[in-house]
C-alpha positions as CSV (number, residue, x, y, z in Angstrom):
1,M,-35.8,12.5,113.2
2,I,-38.2,10.6,115.5
3,S,-41.9,10.8,115.0
4,Y,-44.7,9.8,117.3
5,L,-48.4,10.2,117.6
6,R,-49.9,12.5,120.2
7,K,-53.6,13.4,120.9
8,N,-54.4,17.0,120.6
9,K,-56.0,18.9,123.5
10,A,-59.5,18.3,122.4
11,N,-58.7,14.6,122.2
12,Y,-60.5,14.3,118.9
13,F,-57.7,13.1,116.7
14,K,-54.0,12.4,116.6
15,E,-51.4,14.5,115.1
16,V,-47.9,13.6,114.1
17,I,-45.3,15.4,116.1
18,I,-41.7,15.4,114.9
19,I,-39.2,15.2,117.7
20,P,-35.6,15.4,116.5
21,L,-32.5,13.9,117.9
22,V,-29.8,16.4,117.3
23,T,-26.3,16.1,116.1
24,T,-23.5,17.3,118.4
25,N,-22.5,20.2,116.1
26,E,-24.5,23.0,117.9
27,M,-23.7,21.5,121.3
28,F,-20.0,21.6,120.6
29,E,-20.0,25.0,119.0
30,K,-21.5,26.4,122.2
31,S,-19.2,24.4,124.5
32,M,-16.1,25.7,122.7
33,K,-17.3,29.3,122.9
34,E,-18.4,29.1,126.6
35,H,-15.7,26.7,127.8
36,F,-17.7,23.9,129.3
37,A,-18.0,20.2,128.5
38,I,-20.9,18.0,127.6
39,G,-21.4,14.7,129.3
40,A,-21.6,11.6,127.1
41,F,-23.2,8.8,129.1
42,N,-23.2,5.2,128.1
43,I,-26.6,3.4,128.1
44,N,-27.5,-0.3,128.2
45,N,-31.0,-0.4,129.6
46,M,-34.1,1.5,130.5
47,E,-33.0,2.6,134.0
48,L,-29.8,4.2,132.7
49,I,-31.7,6.1,129.9
50,Q,-34.3,7.3,132.3
51,A,-31.8,8.4,135.0
52,I,-29.5,10.2,132.5
53,V,-32.3,12.1,130.7
54,D,-34.2,12.9,133.9
55,A,-31.0,14.4,135.3
56,A,-30.2,16.4,132.2
57,D,-33.7,17.6,131.9
58,E,-33.7,18.8,135.5
59,A,-30.4,20.6,135.0
60,K,-31.5,22.0,131.6
61,S,-28.3,20.6,130.0
62,P,-27.7,19.1,126.6
63,V,-26.7,15.5,126.8
64,I,-25.2,12.7,124.7
65,L,-26.5,9.2,125.0
66,Q,-23.9,6.8,123.7
67,V,-24.0,3.1,122.9
68,S,-21.1,0.7,122.5
69,P,-21.2,-2.2,120.2
70,S,-21.4,-4.6,123.1
71,A,-24.4,-2.6,124.5
72,I,-26.1,-3.0,121.1
73,K,-25.4,-6.7,121.3
74,Y,-26.8,-6.9,124.8
75,A,-29.9,-4.6,124.5
76,R,-30.5,-5.0,120.7
77,I,-30.6,-1.9,118.5
78,N,-34.4,-1.8,118.0
79,Y,-35.0,-1.8,121.7
80,L,-32.5,0.9,122.3
81,M,-33.9,3.1,119.6
82,K,-37.4,2.8,121.0
83,M,-36.3,3.7,124.5
84,V,-34.3,6.7,123.2
85,E,-37.4,7.7,121.3
86,A,-39.4,7.7,124.5
87,A,-36.7,9.8,126.2
88,V,-36.7,12.3,123.4
89,E,-40.5,12.4,123.4
90,T,-40.7,13.3,127.1
91,S,-37.9,15.8,127.3
92,D,-37.2,19.3,125.9
93,I,-33.4,19.3,126.1
94,P,-31.1,18.6,123.1
95,I,-30.3,14.9,123.0
96,A,-27.8,13.3,120.6
97,L,-27.4,9.6,120.1
98,H,-23.9,8.5,119.6
99,L,-22.1,5.2,118.8
100,D,-19.1,4.8,121.1
101,H,-16.1,2.9,119.9
102,G,-17.4,1.7,116.5
103,L,-14.6,-0.6,115.5
104,D,-15.3,-0.9,111.7
105,F,-17.2,0.7,108.8
106,E,-20.0,-1.8,109.0
107,T,-20.9,-1.1,112.6
108,C,-20.9,2.7,112.0
109,K,-23.0,2.3,108.9
110,M,-25.6,0.2,110.8
111,C,-25.9,2.9,113.4
112,V,-26.1,5.7,110.8
113,D,-28.9,3.8,109.0
114,A,-30.7,3.1,112.3
115,G,-31.0,6.8,113.1
116,F,-28.0,7.6,115.3
117,T,-27.0,11.3,114.9
118,S,-23.3,10.7,115.7
119,V,-20.9,7.8,115.3
120,M,-17.4,7.2,116.5
121,I,-15.0,5.2,114.4
122,D,-12.1,4.0,116.6
123,A,-9.3,2.9,114.3
124,S,-6.6,4.0,116.7
125,K,-5.2,0.5,117.0
126,Y,-4.0,0.7,113.4
127,D,-1.1,2.7,112.1
128,F,-1.6,6.4,111.1
129,E,-2.3,5.9,107.4
130,E,-4.8,3.0,108.0
131,N,-6.5,5.0,110.7
132,I,-7.0,7.8,108.2
133,R,-8.2,5.5,105.5
134,I,-10.9,3.8,107.7
135,T,-11.9,7.1,109.3
136,K,-12.3,8.8,105.9
137,E,-14.5,6.0,104.7
138,V,-16.9,6.4,107.6
139,V,-16.8,10.2,107.3
140,D,-17.8,10.1,103.7
141,Y,-20.8,7.8,104.4
142,A,-22.0,9.4,107.6
143,H,-21.8,13.0,106.2
144,S,-23.8,11.9,103.2
145,K,-26.6,11.0,105.7
146,G,-26.2,14.2,107.8
147,V,-24.5,12.3,110.7
148,V,-21.3,13.6,112.4
149,V,-18.2,11.5,113.1
150,E,-15.8,11.3,116.0
151,A,-12.5,9.6,115.6
152,E,-9.6,8.8,117.8
153,L,-5.8,9.4,117.6
154,G,-3.5,8.1,120.2
155,T,-4.3,5.0,122.3
156,L,-5.8,4.8,125.8
157,A,-4.9,2.0,128.1
158,G,-7.5,0.0,130.1
159,I,-10.3,-2.5,129.7
160,E,-13.9,-1.6,128.9
161,D,-16.2,-3.4,126.5
162,E,-14.4,-3.8,123.2
163,V,-11.4,-1.8,124.4
164,N,-8.5,-3.8,125.9
165,V,-5.1,-2.0,125.7
166,S,-2.1,-2.7,127.9
167,D,-0.2,0.1,129.5
168,D,2.8,-0.7,127.3
169,D,0.7,-0.2,124.1
170,A,-0.9,3.1,125.2
171,K,0.5,6.3,123.6
172,Y,-0.2,10.0,123.8
173,T,-1.7,11.9,120.8
174,D,0.9,13.7,118.7
175,P,-0.5,17.3,118.1
176,N,1.1,17.5,114.7
177,Q,-0.5,14.3,113.6
178,A,-3.8,15.5,115.0
179,Y,-3.8,18.5,112.7
180,E,-2.9,16.3,109.7
181,F,-5.5,13.7,110.7
182,I,-8.3,16.3,110.8
183,Q,-7.3,17.8,107.4
184,R,-7.2,14.5,105.7
185,T,-10.3,12.8,107.2
186,G,-12.7,15.6,107.7
187,C,-14.0,14.1,111.0
188,D,-16.0,16.4,113.2
189,S,-14.5,15.8,116.6
190,L,-11.3,14.0,117.9
191,A,-10.7,11.9,120.9
192,I,-7.2,12.4,122.1
193,A,-5.0,10.5,124.6
194,I,-3.6,12.7,127.3
195,G,-3.4,10.2,130.2
196,T,-6.9,8.9,130.9
197,S,-7.7,5.2,130.6
198,H,-10.7,2.9,130.3
199,G,-12.2,1.0,133.2
200,A,-12.0,1.4,137.0
201,Y,-8.2,1.2,137.4
202,K,-7.0,4.4,135.7
203,F,-4.0,5.4,137.8
204,K,-1.5,3.6,140.0
205,G,-0.1,6.8,141.5
206,D,-1.4,10.3,141.5
207,A,-3.8,11.2,138.7
208,K,-2.2,13.5,136.1
209,L,-3.3,14.5,132.6
210,R,-1.1,16.0,129.9
211,F,-2.7,19.4,129.7
212,D,0.3,20.6,127.7
213,I,-0.7,18.2,124.9
214,L,-4.3,19.4,125.1
215,A,-3.2,23.0,124.8
216,E,-1.0,22.2,121.8
217,V,-3.8,20.3,120.0
218,K,-6.3,23.2,120.7
219,E,-3.8,25.7,119.4
220,K,-3.5,23.8,116.1
221,L,-7.2,22.9,115.9
222,P,-9.1,25.7,117.6
223,N,-12.4,24.9,115.9
224,T,-12.3,21.1,116.4
225,P,-14.2,19.7,119.4
226,I,-11.9,17.5,121.6
227,V,-13.2,14.4,123.3
228,L,-11.9,12.8,126.5
229,H,-12.5,9.1,126.9
230,G,-11.8,7.0,130.0
231,A,-12.9,10.0,132.2
232,S,-15.0,8.5,135.0
233,S,-14.0,9.6,138.5
234,V,-14.5,6.1,139.9
235,I,-16.3,7.8,142.8
236,P,-14.8,6.5,146.0
237,E,-18.1,6.5,147.9
238,L,-19.6,4.2,145.3
239,V,-16.6,1.9,145.4
240,D,-16.9,1.7,149.2
241,M,-20.6,1.0,149.0
242,C,-19.9,-1.8,146.6
243,N,-17.1,-3.3,148.7
244,N,-19.1,-2.9,152.0
245,N,-21.8,-5.0,150.4
246,G,-19.8,-7.9,149.2
247,A,-17.9,-6.6,146.2
248,D,-14.2,-6.9,145.6
249,I,-13.2,-3.7,143.8
250,M,-9.9,-2.9,145.4
251,G,-7.4,-0.2,144.2
252,A,-9.8,1.4,141.8
253,K,-8.9,5.0,141.0
254,G,-10.3,7.5,138.5
255,V,-9.9,11.0,137.3
256,P,-10.7,13.6,140.1
257,D,-13.5,16.0,139.5
258,D,-11.2,19.1,139.6
259,I,-9.1,17.7,136.8
260,L,-12.1,17.0,134.7
261,K,-13.4,20.5,135.4
262,Q,-10.1,21.9,134.3
263,A,-10.3,19.8,131.1
264,G,-13.7,21.4,130.2
265,K,-12.4,24.9,130.8
266,N,-9.3,24.2,128.7
267,G,-11.0,23.0,125.6
268,V,-12.5,19.5,126.0
269,S,-16.0,19.6,124.6
270,K,-17.2,16.0,125.3
271,I,-16.4,13.9,128.4
272,N,-17.3,10.2,128.4
273,V,-18.8,8.6,131.5
274,D,-19.5,4.8,131.8
275,T,-17.7,3.3,134.8
276,D,-19.3,5.7,137.3
277,L,-22.8,4.7,136.1
278,R,-21.9,1.0,136.4
279,L,-20.7,1.6,140.0
280,A,-23.8,3.6,140.9
281,M,-26.1,0.8,139.7
282,T,-24.1,-2.0,141.3
283,A,-23.6,-0.2,144.6
284,Q,-27.3,0.3,145.1
285,I,-28.3,-3.2,144.0
286,R,-25.7,-4.8,146.3
287,K,-26.9,-2.6,149.1
288,V,-30.5,-3.6,148.7
289,F,-29.6,-7.3,148.4
290,N,-27.4,-7.1,151.5
291,E,-29.8,-5.2,153.7
292,E,-33.0,-6.8,152.5
293,P,-32.2,-10.4,151.5
294,S,-35.9,-11.2,151.1
295,V,-36.4,-8.7,148.2
296,F,-36.9,-10.3,144.8
297,D,-39.0,-7.6,143.0
298,P,-36.7,-6.0,140.4
299,R,-38.4,-2.6,141.0
300,K,-37.2,-2.7,144.6
301,Y,-33.5,-2.7,143.6
302,L,-33.6,-1.2,140.1
303,G,-35.5,1.9,141.5
304,P,-32.8,2.8,144.0
305,A,-30.1,2.1,141.3
306,R,-31.9,4.5,138.9
307,D,-32.0,7.2,141.6
308,E,-28.3,6.8,142.3
309,I,-27.4,7.0,138.6
310,K,-29.5,10.2,138.4
311,S,-27.6,11.7,141.3
312,V,-24.2,10.9,139.7
313,V,-25.3,12.4,136.4
314,L,-26.6,15.6,138.1
315,H,-23.3,16.0,140.0
316,K,-21.3,15.6,136.7
317,I,-23.5,18.1,134.9
318,N,-23.8,20.7,137.6
319,D,-20.5,20.6,139.4
320,V,-17.9,19.1,137.0
321,F,-18.9,19.7,133.4
322,C,-20.7,23.0,134.1
323,S,-23.2,22.4,131.4
324,S,-26.4,23.1,133.4
325,N,-28.7,25.7,132.0
326,K,-26.9,25.4,128.6
327,A,-29.8,23.7,126.7
């Protein structure tokens, strides 16, 4: 729960208003029932938070703000919490705060204790039994504090923040193991590997996801929310804008919108987006620097960057995830 002070209409005194961050439980229950996905957008700074929440607010969509351990290291957890507090204070939509790719119990505990409403423990690099042991430890602690837990089974390729997995080490999720994993850990949602990957270079050929694996997992776990990591579209227009203004991002390829839309309709409840937000910010900043080399006021380039991020998030919510008007 987040509390803040607000003056009453008469302006005579201040009253304490309780503004809650929410867990993902109700979001996911509705998403599974109505066959849409909820966007989980990575945050690192004020402009990202403002753009994401403004877009979700405009679309009347629930939204998940998620923070990686490297983002915590960069922005510092107290600063992030205060910025999220401001976002919740000024919005009426359901907002969850989620730890993305927590790599150990200590990181997850820190975020639970700081006020996160959801944490991910990613022990997918370990063998099955060790993954279960670590995940169960996090689940027991988080649930005792009313916080929900996402875990991962299967391994996505790619490079992003703490994740660095070669193509040879990537592996699809085994649906039978997924069922056993949920029964033994009690985690609330499960990230599965069906062909996506982290970063801007997701596919060398045509994009293709293993929807047969998704269908089998959902058949065995009809009441478990499924999460898709590494799901940025790597929007070509933004890649071109970057490259046309001095970048060198060649051969980048992401998950097409129509495939992501199908994933939401077929049982994926949460779709993670990070790379597209980075591209949006970088594209606009590079464009301003290239076209207006005399600019040195951060507001002159961070403002357009924020607007571009908002546009990307609105497109995801309205046209891809179909979560608009679901708040």
